[in-house]
Each structure stands twice: as C-alpha cells, then as structure tokens.
C-alpha positions in Angstrom: -66.3 -119.5 -136.5 -69.5 -118.1 -135.1 -68.2 -117.6 -131.6 -64.8 -116.1 -132.4 -64.6 -112.4 -131.5 -62.0 -111.7 -134.2 -64.2 -113.4 -136.8 -67.0 -111.2 -135.7 -64.8 -108.1 -135.9 -63.7 -109.1 -139.5 -67.4 -109.6 -140.4 -68.3 -106.2 -139.1 -70.5 -107.6 -136.4 -68.4 -105.9 -133.7 -67.0 -102.4 -134.2 -63.3 -101.8 -134.2 -60.8 -99.1 -135.2 -59.7 -100.5 -138.5 -56.1 -100.0 -139.6 -56.2 -102.0 -142.9 -58.1 -104.6 -144.8 -57.5 -106.6 -148.0 -58.9 -109.9 -149.3 -56.8 -112.0 -146.9 -55.9 -110.0 -143.8 -57.5 -107.5 -141.4 -55.7 -105.1 -139.0 -57.3 -103.2 -136.1 -56.3 -101.4 -133.0 -56.0 -103.3 -129.7 -58.7 -102.3 -127.3 -56.2 -102.3 -124.4 -53.0 -100.9 -126.0 -49.6 -101.6 -124.4 -47.9 -98.7 -126.2 -48.8 -95.7 -128.3 -48.9 -97.9 -131.4 -50.6 -101.2 -130.8 -52.7 -103.0 -133.4 -53.2 -106.5 -134.5 -53.0 -108.1 -137.9 -55.1 -111.3 -138.4 -55.8 -113.6 -141.3 -59.5 -113.4 -142.4 -59.5 -117.2 -142.5 -60.0 -118.6 -139.0 -56.7 -120.2 -137.8 -56.9 -120.9 -134.1 -53.2 -120.3 -133.4 -49.7 -120.7 -134.8 -49.9 -124.2 -133.4 -52.5 -125.1 -136.0 -50.8 -123.3 -138.9 -49.2 -125.4 -141.6 -47.6 -124.9 -145.0 -51.1 -124.2 -146.5 -51.1 -120.9 -144.5 -47.6 -119.8 -145.7 -48.9 -117.1 -148.1 -51.2 -115.4 -145.6 -48.6 -115.6 -142.8 -46.0 -114.1 -145.1 -48.5 -111.4 -146.2 -49.1 -110.4 -142.5 -45.4 -110.0 -141.8 -44.6 -108.3 -145.1 -47.4 -105.7 -144.5 -46.5 -105.1 -140.8 -43.7 -102.6 -141.5 -45.8 -100.4 -143.8 -48.7 -100.4 -141.3 -46.5 -99.8 -138.3 -44.9 -96.8 -140.0 -48.3 -95.5 -141.0 -49.5 -95.7 -137.4 -46.4 -93.7 -136.1 -43.9 -96.4 -135.3 -41.3 -94.8 -137.6 -38.2 -95.9 -135.6 -39.0 -99.6 -135.1 -41.6 -101.8 -133.6 -42.1 -105.3 -132.1 -44.2 -108.1 -133.4 -45.6 -110.7 -131.0 -47.6 -113.9 -131.7 -48.8 -115.4 -128.4 -49.5 -119.1 -129.0 -51.5 -121.4 -126.7 -52.0 -121.3 -123.0 -48.3 -121.2 -122.1 -47.8 -118.4 -124.7 -50.6 -116.5 -123.0 -52.9 -116.5 -126.1 -56.2 -114.9 -125.0 -58.2 -115.0 -128.3 -57.9 -118.2 -130.3 -57.7 -116.7 -133.7 -54.1 -116.3 -134.8 -53.1 -112.7 -134.5 -49.9 -110.7 -134.7 -49.5 -107.8 -132.2 -47.6 -104.8 -133.7 -46.4 -102.6 -130.9 -44.3 -99.5 -131.0 -44.2 -95.8 -130.5 -41.8 -92.9 -130.2 -40.1 -94.2 -127.1 -38.1 -97.5 -126.8 -40.2 -100.4 -125.6 -39.5 -102.3 -122.4 -37.5 -105.6 -122.2 -38.5 -108.4 -124.5 -39.6 -110.7 -121.7 -39.1 -110.6 -117.9 -36.9 -113.6 -116.9 -38.8 -116.2 -114.8 -36.8 -116.7 -111.6 -38.9 -119.7 -110.7 -40.5 -118.0 -107.7 
C-alpha cells in the first residue's frame, strides 16, 4: 500500500535499523523502544491487522513466530522475551500493517497488562 509506513520501510523508501529479511518477512528495530530489545517482525505482504488475517496467511504468520526466538536471542534477549500483536483500535494498534513486537532484555519485563479498574 502506497501510504503504509511499514510498506515504505520494507521497500527501502524509509530508513530503518534492519534486524532480518527474507522473501516473506522483515524485522526492524522499533523507533521508540520499550525495552533494551524491541523490534518488530512484519509480513512483507500488506495485511492490515490480525483481524484481517485468514488461513491464507497461515504460513507467513507461522514463519514470523518461528523466527522470533532466533532473532530475539540474536538481539540479546537470551533469557526470554515477550511477543505482542496489537490489533485494532481497542488493541491500541497504531500502524495498520500487521506487526509482532518482540520485547526483552537482560532484566524482567513489567506486568503483562495493567488491570483496568474502570476509573
């Protein structure tokens, strides 16, 4: 998609700090990292969100998850990491190109999610 920032990164139109690339997926560092290790893995094919994914995307989604451990370890998350897929407005997705955040580092991460008390 011509206006998608991640499609432009994949195409080399916007610079990034690349972690990995193959024929189906692309991984790059987050520009606003939440931890010492924080990068994203995206499919090269534009899929707006996990909401739009279907069984035709099974192989690329599996490839992303299967590659995440190797890439996380290579970036320094040797004792574990977290994967996050924000989906849609309620899921706080900011860029509408499906992406998996891989977050880790030498220290334990904070809580999974802060409980909403309704306030």
